[in-house]
C-alpha positions as CSV (number, residue, x, y, z in Angstrom):
1,X,119.3,13.3,237.0
2,X,120.2,14.6,233.6
3,X,119.5,18.3,232.5
4,X,116.6,17.4,230.2
5,X,114.7,15.5,233.0
6,X,115.4,18.3,235.5
7,X,113.9,20.9,233.1
8,X,110.9,18.7,232.6
9,X,110.4,18.6,236.4
10,X,110.8,22.4,236.7
11,X,108.3,23.0,233.9
12,X,105.8,20.6,235.5
13,X,106.2,22.4,238.9
14,X,105.6,25.7,237.1
15,X,102.6,24.3,235.4
16,X,101.1,23.1,238.7
17,X,101.8,26.4,240.2
18,X,100.0,28.2,237.5
19,X,97.0,25.9,237.8
20,X,96.9,26.5,241.6
21,X,97.0,30.3,241.1
22,X,94.3,30.0,238.4
23,X,91.9,28.2,240.7
24,X,92.7,30.6,243.6
25,X,92.0,33.6,241.3
26,X,88.8,32.1,239.8
27,X,86.6,30.9,242.7
28,X,83.5,30.8,240.5
29,X,80.7,28.2,241.0
30,X,80.5,27.6,237.2
31,X,81.9,28.6,233.8
32,X,79.1,30.9,233.0
33,X,79.7,33.0,236.1
34,X,83.4,33.1,235.1
35,X,82.4,34.3,231.6
36,X,80.2,37.0,233.0
37,X,82.9,38.3,235.4
38,X,85.3,38.3,232.5
39,X,82.9,40.2,230.3
40,X,82.6,42.9,233.1
41,X,86.4,43.2,233.3
42,X,86.7,43.4,229.5
43,X,84.1,46.2,229.4
44,X,85.8,48.1,232.2
45,X,89.2,48.0,230.4
46,X,87.6,48.9,227.1
47,X,85.9,51.9,228.8
48,X,89.2,52.9,230.4
49,X,91.0,52.8,227.1
50,X,88.5,55.4,225.8
51,X,88.4,57.6,228.8
52,X,90.2,60.9,229.3
53,X,92.4,59.4,232.0
54,X,93.6,56.1,230.5
55,X,96.1,55.8,233.4
56,X,93.2,54.4,235.4
57,X,93.7,51.2,233.5
58,X,96.8,50.3,235.7
59,X,94.5,50.3,238.7
60,X,92.0,48.0,237.0
61,X,94.7,45.6,235.9
62,X,96.4,45.5,239.3
63,X,93.2,45.0,241.3
64,X,91.7,42.3,239.1
65,X,91.9,38.7,240.3
66,X,90.6,37.3,237.1
67,X,93.0,38.9,234.6
68,X,94.1,36.3,232.1
69,X,95.2,36.1,228.4
70,X,91.6,35.6,227.3
71,X,90.5,39.0,228.8
72,X,93.5,40.7,227.3
73,X,93.0,39.2,223.9
74,X,89.5,40.5,223.8
75,X,90.3,44.0,225.0
76,X,93.2,44.3,222.5
77,X,90.9,43.2,219.7
78,X,88.3,45.8,220.7
79,X,90.7,48.6,221.3
80,X,89.6,51.9,219.7
81,X,93.0,52.2,217.9
82,X,96.5,50.7,217.7
83,X,98.0,53.3,220.1
84,X,95.5,52.3,222.9
85,X,96.3,48.6,222.2
86,X,100.0,49.3,222.5
87,X,99.4,51.3,225.7
88,X,97.5,48.4,227.2
89,X,100.4,46.0,226.4
90,X,102.9,48.5,227.9
91,X,100.7,48.7,231.0
92,X,100.7,44.9,231.5
93,X,104.5,45.0,232.0
94,X,103.7,46.3,235.6
95,X,101.5,43.3,236.2
96,X,104.1,40.7,237.3
97,X,101.7,37.7,237.5
98,X,100.5,38.2,233.9
99,X,102.2,36.3,231.0
100,X,101.4,36.9,227.4
101,X,100.5,33.9,225.2
102,X,99.9,33.2,221.5
103,X,96.4,34.7,221.4
104,X,97.3,38.1,223.1
105,X,100.4,38.7,220.9
106,X,98.5,37.7,217.7
107,X,95.7,40.0,218.6
108,X,98.2,42.9,219.0
109,X,99.7,42.0,215.6
110,X,96.3,42.0,213.9
111,X,95.4,45.4,215.4
112,X,98.8,46.9,214.3
113,X,98.2,45.5,210.8
114,X,94.7,47.0,210.6
115,X,96.1,50.3,211.6
116,X,98.8,50.0,208.9
117,X,101.5,50.2,211.6
118,X,104.0,48.4,209.4
119,X,107.2,49.3,211.4
120,X,105.6,48.3,214.7
121,X,104.3,45.1,213.2
122,X,107.6,44.0,211.8
123,X,109.3,45.0,215.1
124,X,106.8,42.7,217.0
125,X,107.4,39.9,214.6
126,X,111.2,40.2,215.1
127,X,110.7,40.1,218.9
128,X,108.5,37.0,218.6
129,X,111.2,35.3,216.5
130,X,113.8,36.3,219.0
131,X,111.9,34.5,221.7
132,X,110.9,37.6,223.7
133,X,107.4,36.1,224.3
134,X,108.4,32.6,225.2
135,X,106.6,29.9,223.3
136,X,104.7,32.4,221.1
137,X,105.4,31.8,217.4
138,X,104.2,33.0,214.1
139,X,103.4,30.8,211.0
140,X,103.7,31.7,207.4
141,X,100.0,32.1,207.2
142,X,100.0,34.5,210.1
143,X,102.6,36.7,208.3
144,X,100.7,36.5,205.0
145,X,97.4,37.6,206.7
146,X,99.0,40.5,208.6
147,X,101.0,41.8,205.6
148,X,98.0,41.5,203.4
149,X,95.9,43.6,205.8
150,X,98.7,46.2,205.7
151,X,98.7,46.0,201.9
152,X,102.4,45.1,201.6
153,X,102.3,43.0,198.4
154,X,106.1,42.4,198.3
155,X,106.2,41.2,201.9
156,X,103.2,38.8,201.2
157,X,104.8,37.4,198.1
158,X,108.2,36.9,199.9
159,X,106.5,35.0,202.8
160,X,104.4,32.9,200.3
161,X,107.5,32.0,198.3
162,X,109.3,30.9,201.5
163,X,106.1,29.0,202.6
164,X,106.0,27.1,199.3
165,X,109.7,26.3,199.4
166,X,109.4,24.9,203.0
167,X,106.1,23.1,202.6
168,X,106.3,19.3,202.3
169,X,102.8,19.1,200.8
170,X,100.8,21.6,198.8
171,X,100.3,24.9,200.6
172,X,96.7,25.6,201.8
173,X,94.0,27.1,199.7
174,X,93.8,30.2,201.9
175,X,97.3,31.3,201.0
176,X,96.2,31.6,197.4
177,X,93.1,33.4,198.5
178,X,95.1,36.0,200.4
179,X,97.4,36.7,197.4
180,X,94.5,36.8,194.9
181,X,92.4,39.1,197.1
182,X,95.4,41.5,197.7
183,X,96.2,41.7,193.9
184,X,92.5,42.2,193.0
185,X,92.2,45.0,195.6
186,X,95.2,46.7,194.1
187,X,93.7,46.6,190.6
188,X,96.2,44.0,189.4
189,X,93.5,42.1,187.4
190,X,95.6,39.8,185.3
191,X,97.9,38.9,188.2
192,X,94.9,37.9,190.3
193,X,93.6,35.7,187.5
194,X,97.0,34.1,187.2
195,X,96.9,33.2,190.9
196,X,93.6,31.5,190.5
197,X,95.0,29.5,187.5
198,X,98.0,28.6,189.6
199,X,95.7,27.4,192.4
200,X,93.8,24.9,190.2
201,X,96.8,24.0,188.2
202,X,98.7,23.0,191.3
203,X,95.8,20.9,192.7
204,X,94.5,23.2,195.5
205,X,90.7,23.0,195.7
206,X,89.1,26.5,195.6
207,X,86.8,27.0,198.6
208,X,83.9,29.3,199.3
209,X,86.2,32.2,200.2
210,X,88.0,31.8,196.8
211,X,84.8,32.5,195.0
212,X,84.0,35.4,197.3
213,X,87.2,37.0,196.2
214,X,86.4,36.4,192.6
215,X,82.9,37.7,192.9
216,X,84.0,40.8,194.8
217,X,86.8,41.4,192.2
218,X,84.3,41.1,189.3
219,X,81.7,43.4,191.0
220,X,84.2,46.1,191.9
221,X,85.4,46.0,188.3
222,X,81.8,46.5,187.0
223,X,81.6,42.9,185.6
224,X,78.2,42.2,187.2
225,X,77.0,39.6,184.6
226,X,80.3,37.6,185.0
227,X,80.0,37.8,188.8
228,X,76.4,36.4,188.8
229,X,77.4,33.7,186.3
230,X,80.1,32.5,188.7
231,X,77.6,32.6,191.6
232,X,75.1,30.5,189.7
233,X,77.8,27.7,189.2
234,X,78.6,27.3,192.9
235,X,75.8,24.9,193.8
236,X,76.8,22.6,191.0
237,X,80.2,22.4,192.6
238,X,78.6,21.9,196.0
239,X,80.1,25.1,197.2
240,X,78.2,26.9,200.0
241,X,77.0,30.3,198.9
242,X,77.5,32.8,201.8
243,X,75.7,35.8,203.0
244,X,78.8,37.8,202.2
245,X,78.6,36.8,198.5
246,X,74.9,37.7,198.5
247,X,75.6,41.1,200.1
248,X,78.3,41.9,197.6
249,X,76.0,41.0,194.7
250,X,73.0,42.8,196.1
251,X,75.1,46.0,196.6
252,X,76.5,45.8,193.1
253,X,73.1,45.3,191.4
254,X,71.4,48.0,193.6
255,X,74.2,50.4,192.6
256,X,73.5,49.6,189.0
257,X,69.7,50.0,189.6
258,X,69.1,46.4,188.3
259,X,66.4,45.8,190.8
260,X,64.9,42.7,189.1
261,X,68.2,40.8,189.7
262,X,68.2,42.0,193.3
263,X,64.7,40.6,193.8
264,X,65.9,37.3,192.3
265,X,68.9,37.2,194.7
266,X,66.7,38.0,197.8
267,X,64.4,35.0,196.8
268,X,67.5,32.8,196.4
269,X,68.6,33.8,199.9
270,X,65.4,32.4,201.3
271,X,65.8,29.2,199.3
272,X,69.4,28.9,200.7
273,X,68.1,29.6,204.2
274,X,70.6,32.5,204.5
275,X,70.1,35.0,207.4
276,X,70.8,38.5,205.9
277,X,73.8,40.2,207.3
278,X,73.7,43.7,208.7
279,X,75.9,45.0,205.9
280,X,72.9,44.6,203.6
281,X,70.6,46.9,205.7
282,X,71.7,50.2,204.1
283,X,71.7,48.6,200.6
284,X,68.1,47.4,201.1
285,X,67.2,50.9,202.5
286,X,68.4,52.3,199.2
287,X,66.2,49.9,197.3
288,X,63.2,50.9,199.4
289,X,63.8,54.5,198.6
290,X,63.7,53.5,194.9
291,X,60.1,52.2,195.5
292,X,60.7,48.5,196.2
293,X,59.1,48.5,199.6
294,X,57.2,45.2,199.5
295,X,60.3,43.3,198.2
296,X,62.5,44.6,201.0
297,X,60.2,45.0,204.0
298,X,60.2,41.4,205.1
299,X,64.0,41.2,204.9
300,X,64.5,44.4,206.9
301,X,62.1,43.1,209.5
302,X,64.1,39.8,209.8
303,X,67.3,41.7,210.2
304,X,66.0,44.0,212.9
305,X,63.0,42.2,214.5
306,X,62.6,44.9,217.2
307,X,64.3,47.7,219.0
308,X,66.1,45.3,221.4
309,X,68.7,44.6,218.7
310,X,70.2,48.1,219.2
311,X,71.4,47.1,222.7
312,X,73.6,44.3,221.5
313,X,77.1,44.7,220.2
314,X,79.6,42.0,219.2
315,X,83.2,42.8,219.9
316,X,84.7,39.4,219.3
317,X,87.0,38.7,216.4
318,X,86.6,35.0,215.9
319,X,89.9,34.1,214.4
320,X,90.0,30.8,212.6
321,X,86.3,30.5,212.2
322,X,85.5,28.3,209.3
323,X,82.5,30.3,208.2
324,X,83.2,33.7,206.8
325,X,79.6,34.8,207.5
326,X,80.2,34.7,211.2
327,X,82.8,37.5,210.9
328,X,80.9,39.7,208.5
329,X,79.4,42.0,211.1
330,X,82.0,42.0,213.8
331,X,82.5,45.5,215.3
332,X,85.7,46.4,217.0
333,X,84.6,48.4,220.0
334,X,81.2,49.8,219.2
335,X,80.8,53.1,221.0
336,X,78.0,55.5,221.7
337,X,78.9,59.0,222.9
338,X,76.5,61.0,224.9
339,X,78.0,64.4,225.6
340,X,81.2,63.9,227.5
341,X,80.1,60.4,228.5
342,X,81.4,57.3,226.6
343,X,79.0,54.4,226.6
344,X,79.9,51.0,225.2
345,X,77.7,48.2,223.8
346,X,78.3,45.2,226.1
347,X,81.1,42.9,225.0
348,X,79.7,39.6,223.8
349,X,81.4,36.5,222.4
350,X,79.0,33.8,221.2
351,X,81.8,31.2,221.0
352,X,82.9,31.8,224.6
353,X,79.3,32.0,225.8
354,X,78.5,28.6,224.2
355,X,81.6,27.1,225.9
356,X,80.5,28.5,229.2
357,X,77.1,26.8,228.8
358,X,78.4,23.4,227.8
359,X,77.6,21.8,231.2
360,X,73.9,22.6,231.4
361,X,72.4,22.5,234.8
362,X,69.7,24.3,237.0
363,X,72.4,26.5,238.4
364,X,73.5,27.6,234.9
365,X,69.9,28.3,234.0
366,X,69.5,30.5,237.0
367,X,72.7,32.4,236.3
368,X,71.7,32.8,232.6
369,X,68.3,34.2,233.4
370,X,69.8,36.7,235.9
371,X,72.2,37.9,233.2
372,X,69.3,39.2,231.2
373,X,70.8,38.7,227.7
374,X,68.7,40.1,224.9
375,X,68.2,37.0,222.8
376,X,67.9,37.6,219.0
377,X,67.9,35.2,216.1
378,X,71.4,36.2,215.1
379,X,72.8,35.6,218.6
380,X,71.0,32.3,219.2
381,X,72.2,31.0,215.8
382,X,75.8,31.9,216.7
383,X,75.6,30.4,220.1
384,X,74.1,27.2,218.7
385,X,76.8,27.0,216.1
386,X,79.5,26.8,218.8
387,X,78.1,24.1,221.0
388,X,80.2,21.0,221.2
389,X,77.5,18.6,222.5
390,X,74.1,18.3,220.8
391,X,72.5,17.5,224.1
392,X,73.5,20.9,225.6
393,X,72.5,22.7,222.4
394,X,69.1,21.1,222.6
395,X,68.7,22.1,226.3
396,X,69.6,25.7,225.4
397,X,67.3,25.7,222.3
398,X,64.4,24.6,224.4
399,X,65.2,27.0,227.2
400,X,65.6,30.1,225.0
401,X,62.2,29.5,223.4
402,X,60.5,30.7,226.7
403,X,62.6,33.8,227.1
404,X,60.8,37.2,226.9
405,X,60.7,38.8,223.5
406,X,62.2,35.8,221.7
407,X,60.5,33.3,219.3
408,X,62.3,30.6,217.3
409,X,62.1,31.2,213.6
410,X,63.2,29.1,210.6
411,X,66.8,30.3,211.0
412,X,67.3,29.1,214.5
413,X,65.3,25.9,213.8
414,X,67.3,24.9,210.8
415,X,70.6,25.6,212.6
416,X,69.4,23.3,215.4
417,X,68.3,20.6,212.9
418,X,71.6,20.4,211.1
419,X,73.5,20.2,214.3
420,X,71.3,17.3,215.5
421,X,71.6,15.5,212.1
422,X,75.3,15.7,212.2
423,X,75.3,13.9,215.5
424,X,72.7,11.4,214.5
425,X,69.9,12.7,216.8
426,X,67.2,11.5,214.5
427,X,64.3,11.7,216.9
428,X,64.9,15.3,217.8
429,X,65.2,16.2,214.1
430,X,61.9,14.6,213.5
431,X,60.4,16.6,216.4
432,X,61.6,19.8,214.7
433,X,60.3,18.7,211.4
434,X,56.9,18.1,213.0
435,X,57.1,21.6,214.5
436,X,57.8,23.1,211.1
437,X,54.9,21.2,209.5
438,X,52.5,22.2,212.3
439,X,53.4,25.9,212.2
440,X,53.4,26.1,208.4
441,X,57.1,27.1,208.1
442,X,58.9,26.8,204.8
443,X,62.1,24.8,205.2
444,X,65.0,26.0,203.0
445,X,66.1,23.6,200.3
446,X,69.7,23.9,201.4
447,X,68.7,22.6,204.9
448,X,67.0,19.5,203.6
449,X,70.2,18.8,201.6
450,X,72.5,19.5,204.5
451,X,70.5,17.1,206.8
452,X,70.8,14.3,204.2
453,X,74.5,15.0,203.9
454,X,75.0,15.0,207.7
455,X,73.0,11.7,208.0
456,X,75.8,10.3,205.9
457,X,78.4,11.4,208.5
458,X,76.3,9.9,211.4
459,X,75.5,6.8,209.3
460,X,71.7,7.1,209.4
461,X,70.7,6.0,205.9
462,X,67.0,5.3,206.8
463,X,66.6,8.7,208.3
464,X,68.1,10.3,205.2
465,X,65.7,8.3,203.0
466,X,62.7,9.4,205.1
467,X,63.8,13.1,204.8
468,X,64.1,12.7,201.0
469,X,60.8,10.8,200.6
470,X,58.5,12.5,203.2
471,X,59.9,15.8,204.3
472,X,61.3,17.4,201.1
473,X,57.8,18.9,200.3
474,X,58.4,21.2,203.3
475,X,60.7,23.4,201.1
476,X,58.1,23.8,198.4
477,X,58.6,23.2,194.7
478,X,62.1,22.1,193.7
479,X,63.6,22.7,190.4
480,X,65.1,19.7,188.4
481,X,68.5,21.3,189.0
482,X,68.1,21.3,192.8
483,X,66.5,17.8,192.7
484,X,69.6,16.5,191.0
485,X,71.7,17.9,193.8
486,X,69.4,16.3,196.4
487,X,69.6,12.9,194.7
488,X,73.3,13.3,194.6
489,X,73.5,14.0,198.3
490,X,71.3,11.0,199.1
491,X,73.4,8.7,196.9
492,X,76.5,9.9,198.6
493,X,74.9,9.2,202.1
494,X,73.8,5.7,201.0
495,X,77.4,4.8,199.8
496,X,78.8,6.1,203.1
497,X,76.4,3.8,204.9
498,X,77.3,0.9,202.5
499,X,73.7,0.7,201.3
500,X,74.9,-0.3,197.8
501,X,71.8,-1.9,196.4
502,X,69.7,1.0,197.7
503,X,72.1,3.4,196.0
504,X,71.7,1.7,192.6
505,X,67.9,1.5,193.0
506,X,67.9,5.2,193.7
507,X,70.1,5.9,190.7
508,X,67.7,4.1,188.4
509,X,64.7,6.0,190.0
510,X,66.6,9.3,189.4
511,X,67.1,8.6,185.7
512,X,63.6,7.2,185.2
513,X,62.3,10.5,186.7
514,X,64.1,12.4,184.0
515,X,66.8,13.7,186.4
516,X,70.3,13.1,184.8
517,X,73.2,12.7,187.3
518,X,76.1,15.0,186.7
519,X,79.7,13.8,186.2
520,X,80.6,14.3,189.9
521,X,77.8,12.0,191.0
522,X,78.9,9.3,188.6
523,X,82.6,9.7,189.6
524,X,81.6,9.4,193.3
525,X,79.6,6.2,192.7
526,X,82.3,4.7,190.5
527,X,85.0,5.4,193.1
528,X,82.9,3.8,195.8
529,X,82.2,0.6,193.9
530,X,85.8,0.4,192.5
531,X,87.2,0.5,196.1
532,X,85.0,-2.4,196.9
533,X,86.2,-4.3,193.8
534,X,82.7,-4.5,192.3
535,X,83.9,-4.4,188.7
536,X,80.5,-5.2,187.2
537,X,78.8,-2.2,188.9
538,X,81.6,0.1,187.8
539,X,81.4,-1.1,184.2
540,X,77.6,-0.6,184.3
541,X,78.0,2.9,185.7
542,X,80.6,3.7,183.0
543,X,78.2,2.5,180.3
544,X,75.5,4.7,181.8
545,X,77.8,7.6,181.6
546,X,78.4,7.0,177.9
547,X,74.6,6.5,177.2
548,X,73.7,9.7,179.1
549,X,75.8,11.8,176.8
550,X,78.1,12.8,179.6
551,X,81.7,12.7,178.3
552,X,84.1,11.1,180.8
553,X,86.8,13.6,181.8
554,X,90.4,13.0,182.8
555,X,89.5,13.3,186.4
556,X,86.9,10.5,186.2
557,X,89.6,8.2,184.7
558,X,92.0,9.3,187.4
559,X,89.5,8.5,190.2
560,X,89.0,5.0,188.8
561,X,92.7,4.3,188.4
562,X,93.4,5.4,192.0
563,X,90.5,3.4,193.4
564,X,91.6,0.2,191.7
565,X,95.2,0.6,192.7
566,X,94.2,1.2,196.3
567,X,92.4,-2.2,196.4
568,X,95.2,-4.0,194.6
569,X,93.4,-4.4,191.3
570,X,96.1,-3.0,189.1
571,X,95.0,-5.0,186.1
572,X,91.6,-3.2,186.2
573,X,93.4,0.1,186.6
574,X,95.4,-0.7,183.5
575,X,92.2,-1.2,181.5
576,X,91.0,2.2,182.6
577,X,94.3,3.7,181.5
578,X,93.7,2.1,178.1
579,X,90.2,3.7,177.9
580,X,91.7,7.0,179.0
581,X,94.3,6.9,176.2
582,X,91.8,5.9,173.6
583,X,89.9,9.1,174.6
584,X,93.0,11.1,173.9
585,X,93.5,11.9,177.6
586,X,96.5,11.4,179.8
587,X,96.9,11.0,183.6
588,X,98.8,13.4,185.7
589,X,102.3,12.5,186.9
590,X,101.1,11.3,190.4
591,X,98.4,9.0,188.9
592,X,100.9,7.6,186.3
593,X,103.5,6.9,189.0
594,X,100.8,5.1,191.2
595,X,99.7,2.9,188.3
596,X,103.2,1.9,187.4
597,X,104.1,1.2,191.0
598,X,100.9,-0.9,191.4
599,X,101.6,-2.9,188.2
600,X,105.1,-3.7,189.3
601,X,103.9,-4.7,192.7
602,X,101.5,-7.2,191.1
603,X,104.2,-8.5,188.8
604,X,102.8,-6.9,185.6
605,X,106.0,-5.5,184.4
606,X,105.1,-5.4,180.7
607,X,102.0,-3.3,181.3
608,X,104.1,-1.0,183.6
609,X,106.6,-0.5,180.8
610,X,103.8,0.2,178.3
611,X,102.4,2.9,180.6
612,X,105.8,4.5,180.8
613,X,106.3,4.3,177.0
614,X,102.8,5.7,176.3
615,X,103.5,8.7,178.5
616,X,106.9,9.2,176.9
617,X,105.5,8.9,173.4
618,X,103.1,11.7,174.2
619,X,105.3,14.6,173.6
620,X,103.1,16.8,175.8
621,X,104.3,17.2,179.4
622,X,101.9,15.4,181.7
623,X,99.6,17.7,183.7
624,X,100.9,18.6,187.2
625,X,97.5,17.8,188.7
626,X,94.1,16.8,187.2
627,X,91.7,19.1,188.7
628,X,88.5,17.9,190.4
629,X,87.2,16.4,193.6
630,X,85.1,13.3,194.1
631,X,81.3,14.0,194.5
632,X,81.8,17.8,194.3
633,X,83.9,19.5,191.6
634,X,84.6,18.5,188.0
635,X,87.4,19.8,185.9
636,X,84.8,21.2,183.5
637,X,83.4,23.3,186.3
638,X,86.7,24.7,187.3
639,X,87.6,25.4,183.6
640,X,84.2,27.2,183.2
641,X,84.8,29.4,186.2
642,X,88.3,30.2,185.1
643,X,87.2,31.1,181.6
644,X,84.5,33.5,182.9
645,X,87.0,35.1,185.3
646,X,89.9,35.4,182.8
647,X,87.7,36.5,179.8
648,X,86.2,39.3,181.9
649,X,89.5,41.1,182.0
650,X,90.7,40.1,178.5
651,X,87.9,42.3,177.2
652,X,89.5,45.3,179.0
653,X,92.8,44.6,177.3
654,X,91.0,44.5,173.9
């Protein structure tokens, strides 16, 4: 037996041993009971870290049979300060059966960063790289996030440069966001704008957090009009507007006493179906003090439906959560002090709780009822978000409706509807729509659109058409702008379901109704039909673009060239290139190379040579990347946002 095979056998034996020890330590009837026992242990450790005799923590750690990396990760994250987190980690050295993993060490690094313990953080990173913690490793993104929290710009830039040098493909959008946010927070306005330019110039697609950074930067610099202008463009780019963005804007406009804009933002929040975050509470209280009681009363009531909310605390730090809104109100170790007694809000992690509920059964229901959770709209929405199976989510949704003090509202209903639509549960979505209609609820426009989008993922074209035709009145009157977005979503869904004739019929209906498609919609349709080799439809769409007054941009030409090359129709891609050239536009390097390669592959060497010559004759260097994204973002949108952002700080210079 060679050494490699022997090591594999040893590792397998160790793994089996760990599994056996795990099951011996965790003799629980179900995952929910395990979750509840873990939460009790987490709370006892959190309390010990805040007590006058923290040495008691060793006894807790030693006596516990369910101590595992999950428990330690949560207690580190909710430690009152970095010193107590370090003390906890030092105490664990006496617990021989405990082994750190990626999540525990990363939690410690995050706490050190938040406390600006730079030396300790760098020492920990060195120990990780030296292999002190086994298989634990750190990525470039981990380092960038930690050093950004500390505020060490030089360290962030050094890591980012190394990340870019070692990355085979483009670095992720979030890396640009981290650098841009740090520069903006340090008052380096022009440098932050340059990073945004670099992002779009290098072909990274800005995401929702990118625009949060831009809006926050503009608001903090007093550029309120520029911030709201960027915010208004986001739906056109199919970018989700978040409650954090709303909160930043509301706080900025309340501070400037521009209450009419605040009322408009609050109304748009309802249209977007956005549950207000707790950060907005104090801001709206200030608005009430200014005399705007009626405008804010309903929102304050939605945020704090009754006194029960005060008994709930969230001490989870949901790393890697794709929705920034879910992290906006996370509290690290909420504490109430009563004389010499320290009382904690109960630890609660919606993601872990949802995972514990995934196998729904009568036994789970009994345990859940005995746990006596205080169910609120916010908690139910977060639990629903984290279910993996729609069937379990539906069971939970129906069960929680009968719990004391809780009533489903439009926020929980819309969360459930979108989850069901994504998994193609059409009948259940219809049930909820019937409930909304019966109870006279107003369905947010964004939810209608999201359901149609998700029906494209689950390939339910007929259901999407029904929602568009029959159910869209549930969100009240719709502006032409929003109706265009709704048509665009339905067209995209129809193409995903290969309902080509229905898509063209809908496009004609859209135009006859006086709703003009935007360039992203045309680009998406042309890409779809070009991939299918339907030249006549593509040419018809291109004619419609010209007739509508929409000027084809370089990205639209790029989309067509790529689509034709993918389906081995290089001669058609060549014609598009000629049209592009006649419009005084040029492809980017990657598109040009793809076209030349495709022409050579099909034996059209003369045309390939002509493409090369045309690009060489154009003395301008070809663009690195032509900005845009099919169905969502046009290069014109990105240019417009960049101009607003950059011009806001040029005026300072002047």
